[in-house]
C-alpha positions in Angstrom: 89.8 94.5 62.2 89.2 90.9 61.4 89.7 89.9 57.8 87.6 86.8 57.7 85.9 87.1 54.4 88.3 85.2 52.1 88.1 82.0 54.2 84.4 82.2 54.1 84.4 82.8 50.4 86.6 79.8 49.7 84.6 77.6 52.1 81.2 78.4 50.7 82.4 78.8 47.1 84.1 75.4 47.0 82.2 73.2 49.4 78.7 74.5 49.2 78.4 75.2 45.5 75.5 73.8 43.6 77.8 72.8 40.8 75.5 74.1 38.0 75.9 72.7 34.5 77.3 75.0 31.8 74.0 76.5 30.8 71.8 79.6 30.9 68.0 79.5 30.6 67.2 81.9 27.8 63.5 81.4 27.6 60.6 79.8 29.4 57.1 79.2 28.1 54.7 77.5 30.5 51.8 77.5 27.9 49.4 77.2 30.8 47.0 79.9 29.5 48.9 81.8 26.7 52.0 81.9 24.6 53.9 84.4 26.8 57.5 84.1 27.7 57.9 84.3 31.5 61.5 85.4 31.8 60.8 88.7 30.1 63.5 88.4 27.5 61.6 87.5 24.3 58.3 88.0 22.5 55.3 85.7 22.7 54.8 82.6 20.5 52.9 83.0 17.3 49.7 81.0 17.7 47.2 80.0 15.1 44.1 77.9 15.7 45.2 76.4 19.0 43.4 75.9 22.3 44.4 75.6 26.0 43.4 72.6 28.1 44.9 71.0 31.2 47.3 74.0 31.6 48.8 73.3 28.2 48.6 74.5 24.6 47.1 72.0 22.1 47.1 71.6 18.3 44.9 69.4 16.2 47.7 68.6 13.8 46.3 70.4 10.7 48.7 71.6 8.1 47.5 74.5 6.0 48.0 77.7 4.2 49.3 79.8 7.1 49.2 83.0 5.1 45.4 82.6 5.0 45.4 81.6 8.7 44.5 78.0 7.9 46.1 75.2 9.9 47.6 74.8 13.4 50.7 76.7 14.3 52.8 77.1 17.4 56.0 79.0 16.5 58.5 80.9 18.6 60.1 84.2 17.9 63.8 84.2 16.8 66.1 83.8 19.8 69.2 85.9 19.2 71.2 84.2 21.9 70.4 80.7 20.8 73.6 78.8 19.9 73.1 75.9 17.5 76.4 74.4 18.6 75.6 74.5 22.3 72.0 74.3 23.4 69.3 72.4 25.3 65.5 72.2 24.9 63.1 70.7 27.5 59.5 70.1 26.7 56.5 68.2 28.0 54.3 66.7 25.3 51.1 64.6 25.0 50.2 63.1 21.6 46.5 62.8 20.9 47.0 59.9 18.5 49.6 57.4 17.4 50.8 59.0 14.2 54.0 59.9 12.3 54.5 63.6 13.1 57.0 66.0 14.6 57.0 66.8 18.3 59.3 69.8 18.1 61.2 71.3 15.2 64.3 73.6 15.5 64.6 76.0 12.5 61.7 76.9 10.2 63.8 77.2 7.1 66.2 74.2 7.2 64.8 72.0 10.0 68.2 71.9 11.6 67.0 69.3 14.1 63.6 67.8 14.9 62.3 65.0 17.2 59.4 63.0 15.7 56.9 60.2 16.6 56.2 57.1 14.6 52.8 55.5 14.1 54.0 52.4 16.0 54.9 54.2 19.2 58.6 55.2 18.8 60.6 58.4 18.9 63.1 59.3 16.1 65.6 62.1 15.9 66.5 63.9 12.6 69.0 66.5 11.7 69.7 68.7 8.6 66.2 68.6 7.1 65.9 64.9 7.7 69.1 64.0 5.9 70.3 62.2 9.0 68.1 59.9 11.0 68.8 58.5 14.5 66.7 55.7 16.1 66.1 56.2 19.9 65.1 53.9 22.7 62.1 56.1 23.4 58.4 55.0 23.2 55.1 56.7 23.7 51.4 56.1 24.0 48.6 58.4 23.0 47.1 60.8 25.6 50.0 60.3 28.1 52.4 63.1 29.2 56.2 62.7 28.6 59.1 65.0 29.0 61.9 65.2 26.4 65.2 67.0 26.8 67.5 67.5 23.8 71.1 68.6 24.4 73.7 69.3 21.8 77.3 70.4 22.4 80.6 69.7 20.8 79.0 67.5 18.2 77.4 65.3 20.8 73.6 64.9 20.6 71.7 63.5 23.6 68.0 62.9 24.0 66.3 62.1 27.3 62.8 60.9 28.0 61.5 61.4 31.5 65.2 61.9 32.5 66.3 58.5 31.0 68.8 58.8 28.1 67.3 57.3 25.0 69.9 58.5 22.5 73.6 59.5 22.5 75.1 60.2 19.1 78.7 61.6 18.6 80.2 63.4 15.7 76.9 65.0 14.7 77.4 67.9 12.3 74.6 70.4 11.9 74.4 72.4 8.6 75.2 76.0 9.6 73.9 77.5 6.3 70.7 78.9 7.9 71.9 79.2 11.5 71.4 83.0 11.5 67.7 82.8 10.5 66.8 79.5 12.1 66.9 80.4 15.7 63.3 79.4 16.4 61.2 76.4 17.5 57.8 75.2 16.3 55.3 72.3 16.1 55.3 72.2 12.2 57.7 70.5 9.8 57.2 72.6 6.7 59.4 70.2 4.7 57.2 67.2 5.3 53.9 69.1 5.7 53.3 67.6 9.1 52.0 69.2 12.3 52.1 67.8 15.9 48.6 66.7 17.0 48.7 67.0 20.8 49.7 69.3 23.6 52.8 71.1 24.9 53.7 72.6 28.2 56.7 73.9 30.1 59.1 74.6 27.2 62.5 75.7 28.4 65.3 76.7 26.1 68.9 76.9 27.3 72.2 78.1 25.9 74.5 75.3 26.8 74.0 71.8 28.3 71.3 72.0 31.0 71.1 70.1 34.2 68.6 67.3 33.5 67.0 67.4 36.9 66.5 71.1 36.8 65.2 71.1 33.3 62.7 68.3 34.1 61.4 69.9 37.3 58.4 72.2 37.1 59.1 75.8 38.0 57.4 77.0 41.2 55.0 79.8 40.4 53.4 80.4 43.8 55.1 83.9 44.0 55.7 83.7 47.7 58.7 85.5 49.2 60.2 84.0 52.4 62.7 86.1 54.4 64.3 85.1 57.7 65.2 88.2 59.8 66.9 86.7 62.9 64.7 83.6 63.1 61.4 85.5 62.6 59.8 83.8 59.6 58.2 86.5 57.4 56.1 85.5 54.4 55.0 88.1 51.9 52.1 86.8 49.7 51.3 89.0 46.7 48.0 87.3 46.2 46.4 88.7 49.4 48.9 91.4 50.6 49.2 89.8 54.0 52.4 89.5 56.1 52.7 86.4 58.2 55.1 86.5 61.1 55.6 83.2 63.0 52.3 81.9 61.7 50.5 85.1 62.8 48.9 87.1 60.0 49.4 90.9 60.1 47.7 93.1 57.6 49.8 95.7 55.9 50.2 97.8 52.7 52.7 95.6 50.7 51.4 96.5 47.3 54.7 98.0 46.1 56.8 95.3 47.6 54.7 92.7 45.9 55.7 94.0 42.5 59.2 92.7 43.2 58.1 89.1 43.3 56.1 89.0 40.1 57.6 86.7 37.6 58.4 83.8 39.9 61.6 85.5 41.2 61.9 83.3 44.3 61.7 79.9 42.7 64.5 77.5 43.6 66.3 77.1 40.3 69.7 77.8 38.8 68.2 80.2 36.3 66.5 83.0 38.2 68.0 85.8 40.2 66.7 87.1 43.4 65.2 90.6 43.3 65.4 91.3 47.0 68.0 91.3 49.8 67.1 91.7 53.5 69.1 92.6 56.6 68.5 93.8 60.1 68.6 97.5 60.8 69.6 99.5 64.0 66.0 99.6 65.2 65.8 95.8 65.0 63.5 96.1 62.0 64.1 94.9 58.5 65.8 96.6 55.5 64.9 95.2 52.1 66.6 96.3 48.9 64.5 95.0 46.0 64.1 95.6 42.3 60.9 95.9 40.3 61.2 93.3 37.6 59.1 95.3 35.1 60.6 98.8 35.2 63.9 97.9 36.8 63.6 100.5 39.5 65.4 99.6 42.8 63.7 100.4 46.1 64.5 100.4 49.8 61.7 99.2 52.0 62.2 99.6 55.8 59.9 97.4 58.0 59.3 98.3 61.6 60.4 95.7 64.2 56.8 94.8 65.0 56.2 94.3 61.2 53.1 96.5 61.3 54.5 99.5 59.4 56.8 100.0 56.5 58.1 102.8 54.3 59.2 102.6 50.6 61.8 104.8 48.8 62.9 104.6 45.2 66.7 104.8 45.0 68.3 107.2 42.6 70.6 104.8 40.8 71.6 104.5 37.2 69.0 103.3 34.7 69.0 99.9 33.0 70.9 98.1 35.8 70.2 94.8 37.5 70.4 94.2 41.2 73.1 91.6 42.1 73.6 92.0 45.9 72.9 94.4 48.8 73.6 94.8 52.5 74.0 97.5 55.2 76.4 98.3 58.0 76.0 99.1 61.7 75.2 102.8 60.8 72.5 101.8 58.3 74.6 102.8 55.3 73.6 100.6 52.4 75.9 98.9 49.9 74.3 97.9 46.6 76.1 95.9 43.9 74.5 96.1 40.4 75.5 95.0 37.0 74.9 96.3 33.4 73.7 93.6 31.1 75.5 94.2 27.8 75.0 92.9 24.2 76.4 89.4 23.4 79.7 90.7 22.0 80.4 92.9 25.1 81.2 92.2 28.7 78.8 92.8 31.5 80.3 95.0 34.3 79.7 95.7 38.0 79.1 98.9 39.8 79.0 99.3 43.6 77.1 102.0 45.4 77.4 103.2 49.0 74.2 104.9 50.1 73.2 106.8 53.2 70.3 105.8 55.5 68.0 108.0 53.5 69.2 106.5 50.2 71.5 109.3 49.1 74.7 108.3 47.2 77.8 108.6 49.3 80.2 106.8 46.9 80.0 104.9 43.6 82.6 102.8 41.7 82.6 100.8 38.5 84.9 97.8 38.1 86.8 96.4 35.1 85.6 93.1 33.7 89.0 92.4 32.0 90.6 89.0 32.4 93.3 90.5 34.6 90.7 92.2 36.8 87.3 90.6 37.8 87.3 88.5 34.7 83.6 88.7 33.9 82.0 87.9 30.5 78.4 87.5 31.6 76.7 87.6 35.0 73.6 85.8 33.9 70.5 85.6 36.0 72.1 84.8 39.3 72.3 86.5 42.7 75.6 87.5 44.4 76.3 87.8 48.1 77.5 91.0 49.9 78.4 91.2 53.6 79.8 94.0 55.7 82.0 93.7 58.8 84.5 96.1 60.4 84.8 98.5 57.5 85.3 95.7 54.9 82.8 94.3 52.3 83.0 90.7 51.3 81.5 89.9 47.9 80.9 86.6 46.1 79.3 85.9 42.8 79.2 83.3 40.0 79.7 84.3 36.3 81.1 83.2 33.0 84.6 84.3 32.4 86.4 85.7 29.4 87.4 83.1 26.8 90.2 80.8 27.9 92.7 79.2 25.6 90.2 76.5 24.5 87.9 79.2 23.2 85.2 78.7 25.8 83.7 81.0 28.4 84.0 78.8 31.5 81.9 79.3 34.6 83.2 79.9 38.1 82.8 81.8 41.3 84.9 84.8 42.4 85.5 86.3 45.8 86.5 90.0 46.3 86.9 92.2 49.4 86.4 96.0 49.2 87.1 98.9 51.5 83.7 100.0 52.7 84.6 103.7 52.6 86.5 104.1 49.3 84.9 101.1 47.6 88.4 100.2 46.3 89.3 96.5 45.9 91.4 95.2 48.8 91.9 91.7 47.4 90.6 89.8 44.4 90.9 86.1 45.1 90.3 85.1 41.5 88.3 81.9 40.9 87.0 80.2 44.0 84.9 77.5 42.5 84.3 75.9 39.1 81.2 75.3 37.0 79.1 76.9 39.7 76.6 79.9 39.8 74.6 79.5 43.0 76.8 80.1 45.9 76.7 81.9 49.3 78.9 83.8 51.6 78.5 84.5 55.4 80.5 86.4 58.0 81.0 84.4 61.2 82.6 87.1 63.4 
């Protein structure tokens, strides 16, 4: 029995990490045709007297009596996980005129922070209901698109315009009096009676300091899934239910499988998990373990080696779980790692299933998230990697850990090997990489 997993874990965990910033995307609103949140975590925006044009949401800048549905309003729901001491906001905006007005306001009650335009083409930042004003290097012209990214952490406020830093201010104190009720974002400054006259698109809200390049980049919404089973390129397109193998189109009934890729689950970004894992089976076909992003059911799809036929089976696993990683062994037993997403004050935890070829449960084991064990605070929206070889399972994942002595939940990778029969832990390597979520693991022998 060759125990090769730990070296692979260290190699990929340390050398091939994407070195993600300390952030988690908590909400994404494209505003291309509605005010819906695309990550599925929060309610839609409250919209009043707005219109959609150029795949963006637009307001005419009219302040009014909103109880009587007069005026323009673009207001988010409350975000329970929004942290006023550690957040990032990315937004594309286009002003329809050169005018003194807010671009975006954090906090309806106290206007904790807001970025505004001047009538002479400049950008200004305000905190604490306008009590503190900061001049930026940013400029704008009417009817042109710009991206702005605001980050705040450890009393340091940064503003970027089109990825260029236009403001860095240290020792910024935000008034915490209304933090609990001011976890929302809008286009209206109620204190000044001003409304943004222009358009928004691609609003991203993060917990933590985001990666500027990732926040600036548009999220791919083509909904294509690409799988590589032993150098055969398989493309599943939910728009036409076709399967393409090596550029040859094969028609098939992929309706159920297509559900797994709704919601942009395959975009290349730090902040979206995979909902499918593929591996070769004994008949040289393809096994795909995948999760329906709407009802959270997990399925096994077995695809014939000629890719002309497939079968689907819903797996009888626990409810309210999220798929983290999956693989199979030489006997087509399946191993499925899932996690339970817990409330903010509790730790997420992992459960590993061993399933038969037909999907029946052979073994199941839940693992402790304590600091002395797997040391998991939150898994986030990231995929893990699970590999089988010679009766051993190698597993790798990124997560935030329990609070360290500095009071922070740091990020890092962890590598673990399990006995494939008992599912007991053979070795926990502890942290294998730092400040990293997207990592991979392979078995070379």
